[in-house]
N, C-alpha and C positions, 0 to 999 in steps of 0.2 A: 717698126716697134710702136706699141701703144702703152698708154698709161690711164689710170683711172684712179682718183682719190675720192674718199668717202669721209665725211664729217657730219655729224649731227648735233643740233642745237641742244642745250641741256638747261634747264631752268635752275638758277643757282639753289634754291632749298632742296632740289632733289639731290644735290651733292653733299648735303649736310651729313648724312650718315658717314660718309667716306671721309671727309675732311676735318669734322669736328675733333675726333679722337687725335689726330695728327696735330692740330692746332693746340689742343689743351696739353699733349705731351711736350710739345716744343716750346710753349709759352715762354717759361722761365729762361731758357737759353736765348730766345729772340730778343727778349726784353734786356737781357744781361748784355748782349752783344751790342746794343744800341742802334740796332737797325729799325726797330720798332718801339712804340711806346705801348704800356698796357691799355690805354684808350684805343689806340688802332687796333689792337687784336680784340677788344670788347666790340668795337664797330663791325668788324668782320663777322664775329659770332652773332652778332645782332642781325646782320644782313642775311646770314644763314638760315636764321629761324623766322625771317619775316616772308611768310607766304603770300602776303598781299603785294609784294614788289614784282614787278615782272622784269626782273634782272635775269639775263641769261648769259651763257658762255658756250663754248663749243668743245666737243669730245676731241681727243687727239686725232689727227688726220691719219687714216689708214690709206696707203698708197700701194697699189699693184702694178706691175709692169710685165709686159711680155714681149717677146721678140726673138728673132732667129740670127745666128751668125751668117 
């Protein structure tokens, strides 16, 4: 049996178009739950808009395996 995994580094500002609408939509619920503050959310939004920072994350891991019985 063999397996391979694939993951890509992604710069955080490149994720902004996908993440910002979700953050904005869920903002009130997250603050109301007490899990984050409005300032925390503003910091995340600021980070997503900051193209000068070299922050990165990774894409989901794609794993493929093959083998025989």
